[in-house]
N, C-alpha and C positions, 0 to 999 in steps of 0.2 A: 707643278698647275701651269707649265707653261707645253708638256704634252699635250694634259686635258684639252687644252684652252685649243694648242694646236690641232687633234686631231677634233674634236667640237664643229675647228670653223674648219678643218677639210670635209668632216658628215655633210653641212651642212652645204658647203659650195659643192659635193655630190647629187646632195637628194634635186638640188634645182636645175641643176645641166641633166642629172640621167634619161632626156627620153633624148635629147639631143647626142650623146654622146652613145645611147646606142647604137642613132643612127647613121651616126659615122665613121665608128666602129667594130659593129658586130659584124661586116665579112670581112678587114682586114688580114685575114690568114690571104684570103683569097691572090691578092696580087704582093707574097709574102714566101715568098721559095724558100730564105734564112733562116723560117720561123718558124717553118715547116716543118722545118729539116731538124733543128735544130728540139723541137718538140717532141717529133719522131724521133730523139737522140735517147732523149730524157726517157719517153713512154716505153727505149727496148731498155734502157738500162733501169730501171726500179720493176718492171717487171722479171727483167732475166736478172737481180737478187735475191729475189724470195721472201726481204722478207717486210712486213709490216701487209702484207694478207694483199701490194700493188696499191692497193687505196689511196689516193693521195686525195690533199686539200690542196683547193686554187687560191692561193687568201691574193683578200684584194681582186676577187674574180669578175665584179663589174654588172656589166651585163647578163653575162655568163654563157660568150658562146666559147671563153677558152677551154672551160670546161668541159662545156659538147664536144669537143675536137678532141678533151681526153679522151672524155666516153668507147670516141670512136674509133682511137686507135687501144684500143681492151683495159682502158685501166679504171677501177672503177674511184668517180672521181666527184668530188663535195667542194660547193663553192663556198667561202666565208666574204664579208667586204663586211662596211663602216655603213656603208648606205640603206639606211632600212628600203628607201626606194627604186635602189640598180636590189635591192633583193625583190621583193616584188616586180620587176621589171623577169628578172631570171628567172621564174616559178613561173608564168606567164608563162615565155618564151617555149624555157623546155619545161613539161609540169614532172616529167618519165625524175627527174634529175633532187638531185638536195642542194640546199641553198638554205642560212645561215646568216642572219647580222652577231658580227661578230668583230672585235677591237683585234690585230696582232700583237697586242701585249698583254697581249691573259686572255690565249686561246681555249673556249672551253669544249679543249684534245683533251685527255685522254693517254701519260705518260708515257713514250715512243710503243704507238701503235702506226705509224705510218710509212711508203714506202717512200710516197716522194711531197714532197711541199714544191710549189710551185707559186717562183714572187714574180709577178710581172712589170717593173713600175711602181710595184705595187710605194713599193719605201721611200718613194719620194719624197710624198710630202714631210717626211718624216724629221723635227729636228734631232742633229748631227749627233749633241749629244742621245737622244734617247733608242736610239740604233742599237749598238752592244742588248737590252730590253728586247729589243721584237727580236733577233740573230739565237738570239738565247733560249725562250718563246721557239723557232721553226726549229734548233737543236734537242727541245726539250720533249719535241715530238715527235720525232723521227724514228723508229727503230734505227737497230745496229744495224750499218751497211747500207741503213734511205739515204738519197739524197734527195739534193733541193736545186733549185733550174731559179737564180733570181736574176732580173733582169735589170739599168738602170740606166740613163746619159750619163757620159763620160764630161768628168775637168776636164781645164784643156790640157793642164803641164804638175805633175808631182810635184810642185811647190804650193800648193795649192791641193790639198788634198780633197777637199767639198769649195762648193760651188753655190749658189742660191744662181737660180735662175725666173723667170717668169710666163710661170707654166698659168695658162686664159685661166681653169680650177680653182689653182688653191699656190698660197706660198711654195716654192719645192725645192731640190739641195738634188748639183751631182757631184757623183763620185772620182774621184784617182783608181781608177781597176787592181792598180795591186795595192792600196789602200781597205781599199773592203774588202781583196785575201784574204790579205790580212788582216784585219774586222772577223770574217769570218775561221779564221783559221784556231781564234782569241776563243772562238766560240765551238769550236773542235770538231771544227765540219771544216774540212782537209780539200786542196782545188782540187782538182779534176782537168776542168778543161775549158774554155774562154772562145766565146767569138766577139770580138772586136766586129761593129758594122760603121761604116766608111759612111758620112751622110750626101744623101739624093737632091738631086735636085727638083726634086716630086717635095720632098719631103717638110713638113714644116715647122721643125726646127730642124738648124744645122748644125748641133747634136751628134755627138758619137753616142753609137748603141751597144751596150756587152750585155752577154749573157755570163754567165756564170755556172760551170756547175760543179757541186762540192758534193761530195761523201762524209755521213758523220763516220767516222773510229768503229 
């Protein structure tokens, strides 16, 4: 019930904020060379693995701009988001791509069919007890040798593996990187690399951003 209530509240909040969100964030890659580099690395390792046919799910895709970027990098990408309004915006902006309404807790994707899963800050609204369910879904849909790239905000010290923070749209959580990496291992996903970006003066929130690249054995 806790998970259901959190998901419903987050969906409703993003439905209400979808148009503003798309206006604010749809061109963020333009000024984010580190993000472009990490996404480029992700595309290369997915393409090189040969598993899952290079097909990638962008989970929590929002208005679809990252999904479209993955396509430009040569991947067969589709997007999934819990917000129907976000999916409408994505379909309008990128009519040649596939976008589906769905939940990361129960993906309508067959077992072991994806070469990659992208989760950019899409788990931050998940109550900590529910995160293993989502990580298990990531593992389930990945082909052997497939890769996950997961982004999130870091908590401040290892004695606080998760911390609540005031997100503009919905309640959210930060994670200590080693703690989340351990949760990935428990789900069968082994860390390959990580990028930790220190907060910049122009950032809306002064949190470290973490991107972990993991591989399904």
